[in-house]
N, C-alpha and C positions, 0 to 999 in steps of 0.2 A: 893028596893033601897030607902033609906031615902032622905029627902030633902037635908040634909047635905052632903050625899054622892054624890048627883047629882051636888051640887055646887062645891064640891072638884074636881069632874071629869071634870067639865067645865073649872075650873081654870087650871088644869093640861094640858088639850088640848090646851087652849089658850097660856099657857107658852111654850109648845112644838112647837106651831106654830111660836111664836116669835123667839125662838132659831133657828128654821129652816130658817127663813127669814134672821136673823142676819148672819148665816153661809153662806147663798147664797150671801148676799152682800159682806161679807168678801172674799169669793172665787173669786167673780167677780172683786173686786178692786185689790186684790193681784195679780191675773193673769194679769190684764192690766198693773200693775206697772212692773211686771216681764218682760212683753213683750215690755216695754217702749212705750206703747200706751199712758200712762200717764207719762210724762217725769218729771224729778226732777224740783220742783218749781210749778208744776201744781196745781191750786187751786181746792179743792174738795168741791163742793157745794152740801150740803145735799139734798135739794129739787130736784135738777136736777138729782142726782143719784137715788133718790127714785122714781122719775117719770120714769126713764129709766127701773127700775126694777119692776114697778107697785106695790110699797109698801109704807108704811109710812116712815117718817124720823127716827123713833125710832130705828129699826134694823140697818139702815144705820149708825146712830150715834154710835151704839155699835160696829159695824164692824170697823169703823174708830178708835175707842178707842183701839181695839185690834192691829190694824196696827201701831198705835202710840207707843204702848207698845213694839212692835217688832222693832221699829226704822225706819219703812218704811214711816211713816207719821209724820210731825211735826205740832204743833199748834201754831199760832202766834196771839197775842192779836190784836183785831180790824181787823184782816184779815181772820182768820179761819184756817182750815186744809189745808195743802199742802203736796204734795209728797216730801219726804225728799231729800235735795240736796246731791250730792256726796261730801263727806268730806274725803279728803285724810287721815287725821289723824284718823278719825273714821274708815275708811276702814282698815288701818293698825292694829288698836287695835282689830277690829272684826276678822280679818284674823289670827292674832297671837293667840287670844283666841280660835277660832275655831280649829286651828291647834293643840292646846294642848288637848282640850276636845275630839275632833274627833279622834285624834291619840290614846288617852287612851281608848276610846270606841271601836275602831277597834282592839286594842291589846287584850282587855278583851273579845271581841266577837270571836276571832280567833278559839278557841277550840270548839265553839258551832255552827259554820257555817257548814251547811250540804253540802254534795257532790253536791246535786241538786242546792243549792244556789251558790256554787262556779262555777258550769257550767253556771248558768245564768249570773253571773258577767263576766265570760269570753266571753260569747256571746254578752253582752252589750259593752264590750271593743272592741270586733271585729267590732261591728257596729260603734263605735266611730272612729275606724281606717278607716273605709270605707268612713267616711265623710270628711277626711282630704284633699282629692283632690278637692272636691267641698264644701268648708267650709260654714256651716250655723251655726253661733254662737248660735242662739236660740235652734236649734235641738241638738247641741252638749251639751249645758248647761243642757237641760232636761235629756238627756241620762247620762250625767256625774253624776247628782244627783241620778239616778237609780242605777248606779254602786256603788257609795259610800254607799247608803242606805242598799244594800245587805251586805256590810262589817261591818256596825256598828249597825244595827237594832237588832242583837242578844245579844247586851250588857246586862248583867244581872243587872247592876247598873242603875236603872230607873232615878235617879236624874241626873246622868251623861248623860244619853240618852236625857233627857229633855233639858239639856244645849246644846247638839249638835243640836237638832231641833230648838232651839231658835237662835242659831248662823247661821244656814242656812237661817232661815226666815229673819233675819236682813240683810243678804247679798243678798237676792234674787233679790233686785232691782239693784244690781251692777254686778251680775254674767255674764250676757250677755255682758256688757260693758268691762269686763275683757278680755274675749276671742275675742271680736270684736277689741279691741284696741291692743291686743297682740296675733294675730292668730297663730303665730309661736309657742306659748306656748302649743298649743293643741297637737302638735307632741310629745313633751317631756312628756306631761301629760299622753298620752296613754302608752308610754314606762314605766313610773313610775307605772301606774296601773298594768301592767304586772308583774313588779318586786314585788309589794305588794302581788299579787295573788300567785306568786312563793313562797314567804315566808310563806304564810298561808298554801299552799298545802304541803310544806315540813315540816310543823309543827315547824317552827322556834320559837325561844324564843319570848313570847308575847311582851317583851320590845323592841326587834328588830323590830317587826311589828309596834309597837306604834311609834317608832322613824321614820320609813320609811313613815308612814301615815302623821305624823306631818310635816316632811320635804317636803313632796309632797305638802301640803297646803301652806307652807311658800314659796316654790319655785314659786308658782303662784303669790303670793304677791310681791316677789322680781322682777319678770319679769314685772309686771304691773308698779311698781315704777321706774324701769330702763327705761321703754318705756316712761313714763311720763317725766322723767328727760331729755331723748334724744329729746323729742318733744318740750320742753320748749324753748322759744326764748332766745338768748344770752343776757346777761346783757349789758345795755348801758354803754359805757365808755365815760366820758366827755373829751373834748379837753384838759383841764388842766391836766388830769391824763395821757395823752399820751405824754406829753412833757418830 
């Protein structure tokens, strides 16, 4: 091996190590955000996170940049990185967009989903149903993603599939709060899952499957918005207006 080869090999090893640490920091932060251990508005201090993970700030900074690109972290001048706040308008936009791309991906995947995968999706939905009596929003959310992944991961359009992954990543910090805030939505969600599975099993038209998957996502969005509206305090009416 030449000196040049040795140098190149050392650089590749160092680069692979940096990537591995960046992925570790990304997974660590993303999981804590999803679990709401890092709540909206929480300040992300690079050195503190690096110390927790026993690494330098470089891979932590790269991980935070990835989370910022996914909408889970925001950067404020003179303050730094923070966990993104829940923005109702942003939530609606993200859910509408995810409904469109995930619905399309599910419709395109339908013919390629194996019998084994359909059985797996059915088992996951049965598990979701078993959680309804003793509801755990975090466990329900994790299984809910497993269910949908089975239905859209066979999508032959890689660009569309990437858009679905980005949509889920952007919403991951809000998913638990949706089912926690509207626990009754979980019952309807399981029933809608069963309907989508029936459509796929019966080889329904892909467009019908796409619409069912899209409407399923949008129904969750509407339930969340309705619950927010019901929970909002009534508008104050002045004495003059009551005369």
